[in-house]
BAZA-653034 format. One record per residue (C-alpha): z, y, x; residue in one letter. Coordinates in Angstrom, 2 decimals. Each point is the difference from the previous one (the first is absolute). Layout:
# BAZA-653034
Z|Y|X|a
...
# end
This chain:
# BAZA-653034
-29.11|-15.61|-138.89|m
3.31|1.63|0.05|a
1.16|1.68|2.96|e
3.59|0.71|2.13|g
0.48|2.13|2.79|r
2.97|0.58|2.42|g
0.10|-2.92|2.10|r
-1.16|2.77|3.07|h
-0.63|4.03|-0.38|s
-1.83|2.33|2.29|a
2.38|0.98|2.81|g
3.61|-1.59|-1.04|r
1.13|-3.69|1.26|k
-0.69|-2.37|-2.52|p
2.48|-2.14|-1.78|r
0.71|-3.25|0.96|r
-2.76|-2.44|-1.51|k
1.36|-2.94|-1.94|s
-0.74|-3.19|1.17|p
-3.52|-0.65|0.59|i
-1.39|-3.93|-1.52|p
-0.17|-2.29|2.19|t
-2.34|-3.07|0.73|s
1.42|-3.23|0.32|p
-0.22|0.30|4.34|q
2.25|3.12|-0.99|g
-2.51|2.76|1.27|r
-1.03|2.74|-2.56|r
-2.62|-0.86|-2.61|s
-3.97|0.99|-0.06|a
0.06|-0.30|-4.12|g
-0.57|3.67|-0.30|p
-2.74|0.11|2.48|r
-1.83|-3.22|-1.17|r
0.37|1.65|-4.15|s
-1.28|3.75|1.39|a
-3.20|-1.91|1.97|l
-0.87|-2.23|-3.05|s
0.41|3.17|-2.46|r
-2.82|2.34|2.24|r
-1.98|-3.67|0.51|r
-0.68|0.26|-3.82|r
-1.01|3.66|0.31|t
-2.46|-0.58|2.82|f
-3.68|-1.35|-0.16|r
-1.30|-2.33|2.45|k
-1.54|1.91|2.54|r
-3.14|-1.21|2.45|s
2.30|-1.44|2.80|f
0.63|-2.95|-2.47|a
-3.69|-0.52|-0.51|g
-2.81|0.76|2.59|g
2.24|1.08|2.48|g
1.45|-3.61|0.12|a
-2.91|-1.66|-0.95|v
-2.16|1.73|2.97|m
2.69|-0.97|2.66|i
0.33|-3.81|-1.80|a
-4.17|-0.11|0.93|v
0.44|1.68|3.45|a
2.56|-3.44|0.82|a
-2.49|-2.38|-1.18|v
-2.90|1.88|1.88|l
2.23|-0.09|2.83|v
1.20|-3.69|-0.47|v
-4.04|-1.01|-0.06|v
-0.98|1.78|3.19|g
2.51|-2.07|1.57|v
-1.33|-3.61|-1.61|i
-3.39|0.84|0.34|a
-0.51|-0.18|3.77|g
1.37|1.15|3.36|t
-0.72|0.07|3.39|n
2.36|-0.76|2.96|v
0.15|2.81|2.28|v
-0.62|-1.41|3.84|g
1.97|0.81|2.95|d
-1.05|3.71|1.21|r
0.46|-0.85|3.88|g
3.36|1.96|0.31|g
-1.39|2.45|-1.50|d
3.22|2.44|-0.90|d
-0.82|0.16|-3.67|a
3.74|0.43|-0.83|g
0.33|3.57|1.22|d
-3.01|1.00|-1.80|r
-0.53|1.60|-3.72|g
2.63|1.03|-2.49|r
3.28|1.14|1.54|s
2.62|-3.11|-1.15|v
3.13|2.07|2.15|a
2.97|0.82|-3.02|g
2.00|3.34|0.05|d
0.78|1.37|3.08|s
2.14|2.51|-0.97|s
4.07|-0.31|0.22|d
-0.51|0.50|-3.60|r
2.93|-2.64|-1.45|t
-0.58|-1.13|-3.69|t
2.61|-1.50|-2.62|y
-1.61|-1.17|-3.29|l
2.70|0.36|-2.62|v
-0.97|-2.47|-3.18|v
2.45|0.46|-3.42|g
0.76|-2.82|-1.63|t
1.64|-0.65|-3.23|e
1.20|-3.50|-1.80|t
-1.54|-0.51|-3.97|s
0.40|-3.17|-1.87|s
-3.55|-1.12|1.48|s
1.69|0.47|4.00|g
-0.63|2.19|2.37|i
-2.61|3.22|0.03|e
-1.21|2.69|1.63|v
1.04|3.45|-1.16|s
-1.50|2.29|2.68|w
-0.84|0.00|3.73|m
0.36|2.64|2.39|t
-1.66|0.03|3.37|l
2.50|2.53|3.17|i
-1.66|0.62|3.06|g
2.15|2.10|2.79|v
-1.18|1.39|2.94|d
2.70|1.60|1.75|a
-1.83|0.54|3.59|a
-2.71|2.35|-2.49|a
2.83|0.96|-2.13|s
-1.89|-1.24|-3.18|s
0.75|-2.09|-3.01|a
-2.06|-1.30|-3.12|s
1.66|-1.64|-3.08|i
-3.17|-1.56|-2.17|a
1.09|-0.54|-3.73|y
-1.90|-3.29|-0.97|l
-0.37|-1.52|-3.25|p
0.93|-3.78|-0.60|a
-3.03|-1.02|-2.55|h
-2.55|1.51|2.88|t
-2.85|-2.19|-0.12|a
-1.11|-1.05|3.15|y
-1.60|-3.18|2.00|e
3.42|-2.18|0.65|v
-0.66|-2.61|1.96|p
-0.43|-3.23|-1.35|g
0.59|1.55|-3.74|q
-3.16|2.31|-0.19|g
0.06|3.10|-2.10|l
3.35|1.18|-1.11|q
2.37|1.93|-0.36|g
2.12|-0.08|3.89|i
3.63|-0.78|-1.65|g
-1.12|-3.03|-2.11|e
-0.27|-1.28|3.95|a
3.66|-0.53|-0.31|l
0.32|-3.26|-1.76|g
-3.07|-1.49|2.13|t
0.69|0.63|3.54|g
3.20|2.10|0.03|g
0.30|3.51|1.83|i
-1.98|-0.77|2.48|s
-3.07|-0.62|-2.03|l
1.09|3.45|-1.54|i
-0.14|1.58|3.54|s
-3.31|-1.04|1.58|v
-1.50|0.99|-3.53|s
1.22|3.33|0.53|v
-0.64|0.12|3.27|e
-3.92|-1.68|-0.72|n
-0.10|2.74|-2.86|m
0.93|3.31|2.10|l
-0.48|-1.35|3.38|g
3.31|1.15|1.29|v
1.33|-1.70|2.25|p
3.28|-1.50|-1.51|i
2.99|-0.82|2.34|d
2.66|-1.25|-2.05|h
0.91|-0.41|-3.93|f
3.46|0.30|-2.22|i
-0.19|-1.33|-3.54|e
2.82|2.32|-1.69|l
0.87|-1.88|-3.58|p
2.04|2.81|-2.18|a
3.30|-1.26|0.58|t
-0.72|0.66|3.48|d
-1.53|3.00|-0.15|a
3.51|1.17|-2.04|e
1.78|-1.34|2.35|a
-1.91|1.91|3.02|l
0.44|3.52|-1.80|f
3.61|-0.86|-0.37|e
0.37|0.77|3.30|q
-2.38|2.41|0.13|t
1.60|2.44|-2.67|g
-1.53|2.06|-2.60|d
-3.20|1.42|-0.14|l
-1.49|3.22|-1.28|t
-3.40|-0.35|-1.49|v
-2.26|1.95|-1.61|n
-1.37|-2.14|-2.60|v
-3.78|0.46|-1.31|p
-0.12|-1.40|-3.54|q
2.41|-1.04|-2.80|e
0.57|-3.64|0.12|v
1.25|-1.69|-3.55|r
1.32|-4.04|0.08|v
0.70|-2.09|-2.67|s
3.07|0.56|-1.99|a
-0.43|-3.05|-2.42|g
-2.09|-0.88|-2.97|a
-2.54|3.54|-0.53|d
2.44|1.87|1.80|t
-0.31|1.68|3.10|a
2.46|2.32|2.26|q
-1.29|2.12|2.88|v
0.83|-0.80|3.77|l
-0.96|2.36|1.61|f
-0.68|4.10|-0.86|d
-2.53|1.75|2.19|v
1.09|1.78|2.44|g
2.68|-0.28|3.26|e
3.15|-1.86|-0.75|q
2.67|-1.36|2.15|v
-0.81|-3.94|-0.08|l
2.75|-2.93|1.13|p
-1.16|-2.88|0.97|p
-0.31|-1.97|-3.17|r
-2.43|2.92|-1.07|f
-1.69|-0.32|3.37|q
-0.93|-3.92|-1.32|t
-0.73|1.12|-3.02|d
-2.55|2.93|1.85|l
-1.78|-2.39|1.78|l
-0.07|-3.69|-1.79|y
-0.07|1.88|-3.85|e
-4.09|0.34|-1.47|v
1.23|1.67|-3.24|g
-1.02|-0.31|-3.71|l
-2.57|2.25|0.32|d
-0.76|-0.38|3.76|g
-2.11|-2.23|2.75|d
-0.29|-0.99|3.50|e
-1.65|3.30|0.74|t
2.50|1.92|-1.29|e
2.96|-2.10|1.33|l
-1.73|1.32|3.50|g
0.69|3.19|-0.36|s
3.52|-0.52|-0.61|r
-0.25|-2.10|2.94|h
-1.45|3.15|2.10|l
3.26|2.35|-1.83|a
1.97|-2.63|1.11|f
-1.34|-0.08|3.75|w
-0.02|4.00|0.56|q
3.42|0.12|-1.17|a
1.23|-2.80|2.08|f
-1.71|1.44|2.88|v
1.14|3.59|-0.38|e
3.66|-1.38|-0.48|t
0.32|-2.21|3.07|h
-1.45|2.03|2.60|s
2.93|2.44|-0.09|a
2.04|-2.91|1.36|d
-2.42|-3.42|0.85|p
2.81|-1.75|1.63|q
2.35|-0.18|-2.64|a
-3.49|-1.43|-1.72|l
0.12|-2.59|2.61|k
3.79|-0.73|-0.22|s
-0.69|-0.55|-4.08|a
-3.38|-2.28|0.47|v
2.42|-2.26|2.75|a
2.76|-0.02|-2.63|a
-1.98|-1.08|-2.93|s
1.42|-3.46|-0.22|s
-3.30|-1.74|0.42|g
-1.65|2.11|-2.62|a
-3.35|-0.62|2.65|l
0.52|-3.39|0.88|d
-3.36|-0.97|-1.82|s
-2.27|0.90|3.61|s
-1.48|-0.96|2.83|d
1.86|2.29|2.44|s
3.86|1.10|0.69|s
2.29|1.81|-1.80|s
0.43|2.14|3.47|a
-4.23|0.23|-0.25|e
0.31|1.42|-3.49|q
2.80|2.63|0.93|a
-1.91|1.45|3.15|s
-3.21|-0.12|-2.30|f
1.07|2.20|-3.31|f
2.32|2.14|2.64|t
-3.24|0.52|1.57|d
-1.72|0.77|-3.36|l
2.66|3.38|-0.76|v
0.46|0.48|3.49|s
-3.83|2.19|-0.60|l
0.22|2.90|-1.74|s
-0.99|-0.29|-3.80|p
-3.59|1.95|0.83|e
-0.95|-2.91|2.74|e
0.34|-2.76|-2.68|v
-2.56|-0.62|-2.43|t
-0.04|-1.10|-3.70|i
-2.51|-1.65|-1.68|s
-1.15|-2.57|-2.91|s
-2.74|-1.81|0.36|l
-3.02|1.01|-2.85|p
-0.80|-2.25|-2.06|v
-1.50|0.13|-3.47|e
1.96|-2.58|-2.67|e
-2.25|-2.88|-1.41|e
1.40|-2.26|-2.70|v
-1.92|-3.47|-0.29|t
1.28|-2.58|-2.23|g
3.66|0.20|0.13|e
0.05|1.07|3.40|t
0.59|3.80|0.74|e
-1.35|0.60|3.83|l
-1.14|2.77|1.66|y
-3.38|0.63|2.06|s
-0.90|2.22|3.19|i
-3.13|-0.05|2.04|s
-0.37|-0.65|3.57|d
-1.25|3.54|0.60|a
3.21|1.27|-1.68|d
2.34|-1.98|1.85|i
-1.58|0.95|3.14|r
0.48|3.45|-0.91|s
3.48|-0.45|-0.95|f
0.99|-1.97|2.87|v
-1.79|2.62|2.61|g
2.16|2.57|-2.18|e
3.76|-1.67|0.41|t
0.02|-2.09|2.50|f
-2.59|1.87|2.45|g
-3.31|-1.37|1.75|e
0.09|-3.99|0.34|v
-1.84|-2.27|2.27|p
-2.43|-1.68|-1.51|n
0.40|1.10|-3.58|a
-2.97|-0.29|-2.20|g
-2.02|-1.73|3.05|d
1.73|-3.34|0.03|e
-1.83|-3.44|-0.03|v
-0.04|-1.58|-3.77|r
1.12|-3.15|-0.66|v
-0.28|-2.70|-2.48|q
2.49|-2.60|0.54|i
-0.77|-3.27|-1.99|l
2.68|-2.75|0.04|n
-1.80|-3.30|1.32|g
2.83|-1.92|1.02|n
1.84|-0.56|-3.64|g
3.49|0.98|1.13|r
1.11|3.50|-1.83|p
1.09|3.20|2.12|g
-3.19|-0.60|2.20|m
-1.51|3.70|-0.74|a
3.41|1.32|0.12|q
0.53|-1.64|3.12|a
-3.25|1.62|1.83|v
0.58|2.94|-1.69|a
2.87|0.81|1.63|e
-2.06|-1.44|3.54|r
-2.69|3.03|-0.18|l
1.13|3.02|-2.38|v
1.01|3.05|2.05|g
-2.36|-1.35|2.80|k
-3.15|1.39|-0.80|g
-0.54|-2.43|-3.43|y
0.40|0.80|-3.64|r
-0.19|-3.02|-2.80|v
-2.07|0.87|-2.37|v
-0.57|-3.23|-1.77|l
2.05|-3.76|-0.03|s
0.10|-2.87|-1.75|g
-0.87|-3.97|-0.07|n
-3.27|-1.36|2.07|a
-1.74|-2.69|-2.32|n
1.09|-2.93|2.46|e
2.24|-0.96|2.81|l
-0.82|0.64|3.82|y
1.38|-1.37|3.04|e
-0.93|3.04|2.18|e
0.50|3.66|-0.98|t
-2.92|1.42|0.13|r
-0.48|3.92|0.60|l
-3.58|0.90|-1.33|v
-1.35|3.62|0.55|i
-3.56|1.44|-1.62|y
-1.21|1.61|2.78|e
-1.30|-1.49|3.36|s
1.22|3.42|1.98|t
2.45|0.64|2.97|p
2.28|1.87|-2.33|e
0.26|-2.63|-2.80|a
0.77|-2.59|2.43|e
2.90|1.60|1.50|a
1.25|0.85|-2.78|a
-0.73|-4.30|-0.88|g
1.63|-0.66|3.31|e
2.93|2.20|-0.54|r
1.14|-1.58|-2.59|a
-0.51|-3.45|1.53|g
2.35|0.70|2.48|e
2.73|1.60|-2.41|l
-0.05|-2.85|-2.24|l
-0.51|-2.60|3.24|g
-2.98|-2.26|-1.47|v
-3.09|0.96|-1.78|g
-3.37|-1.30|0.73|d
-2.58|3.43|-0.13|l
-2.84|-0.63|-2.16|q
-2.26|2.64|-1.26|v
-1.97|-0.92|-3.99|s
-3.52|0.51|-0.09|v
0.82|1.87|-3.73|q
0.53|3.79|0.63|q
2.77|1.74|-2.20|q
2.01|3.74|0.31|g
3.07|-1.24|-1.75|i
1.44|-1.19|3.11|v
-0.22|0.14|3.62|d
1.63|-3.20|0.34|l
1.17|-3.02|-1.79|t
2.52|-2.31|1.26|i
-0.02|-3.43|-1.61|v
3.87|-1.64|0.70|v
-0.40|-3.83|1.57|g
2.80|-2.38|0.22|k
-0.34|0.84|4.20|d
2.38|3.02|-1.22|f
2.63|-1.38|-1.14|i
0.82|-1.91|3.39|d
-0.77|3.23|1.85|a
2.48|1.63|-2.38|a
2.36|-2.58|0.57|e
-0.15|-0.33|3.50|t
0.31|4.21|0.43|e
3.19|-0.37|-2.44|g
1.66|-3.34|2.40|d
# end
């Protein structure tokens, strides 16, 4: 492949780029990204992630379902025993930290896709902040969808399903989300201004048939708004989502260092960004205050890191895996101690009423309150009433089941006669949960 240079050289302000091809929806095309991924997929051999690991999870799910169906005993009245206060803690994060999940998206011919995810936490009272880059295709349990890349949840449950899935994986409570399309990112950067970034690696992009050109050289360079957007969204011909993450870390380091000199100027810039951050569950005033608090800290008080994943390829899908032990270590090093992390009640959710989205609705009520969804799927039949199945007749297990029932507003607590060690609690969601949820929404 022939190669050209000159679109961006280190240490100099780049020339204005020629127009970028757009999709019919008017946003930047994700074509080069897809082409790069397809080329690299042909060079990877399939790893165990595509075989034994997935099979083991499927077998585990079957075993747990059998445990529910094989036989249960209803837990009797304990005569006013305050079981709800026993067992594992189910309290949320008690710190003063505010967190935002920022999800970068692009529009391609196949629809809107997630390019990256970043979780930002700011605890102004403790003078600390954390910024964590998360590959969009990090594989974890997505409630109702099973084991898949978390970013793929956008098409089935929207940003809210991505948010609960990230919180389920990390154990870090998420207060707000922002969806940031590439076009909106550029509009935001038009207000925040140029940024001097130390780009960690060369990035090449397609320049036509059998031709490539350098988008970024290695080293420190001044990036105007359009190039800042490319830095965060363009994977490049030779890159992957982990390499993209290293550029995100460089961007955030430069962002914090630059704007810490004048936090109020950043606050005004965010407020003037003409709706670039409108795809959010928070107001523009809240967003401006949050980012002002972030850059009001000294750069040394801000931890910036990337989730340490391993790349896996299964069929045509590229995923990134990480063990629960590595997740806990990463969270501790990046966000500090998080209550319940690694000690949550492990939950399986089975849809027993036939209405789509039940696992997501249940997860949104449980995740962050001492529960972690590890399996989800459909029950083998429909149920009128929700069942909360535990596998040990102990005060701790009963307390976890009862607390789940309180959070859901429905559920009969039962003890399975078949023991297993995969989950602590199985929730078979009956039709009564639909009524309870609709009543709650009135």
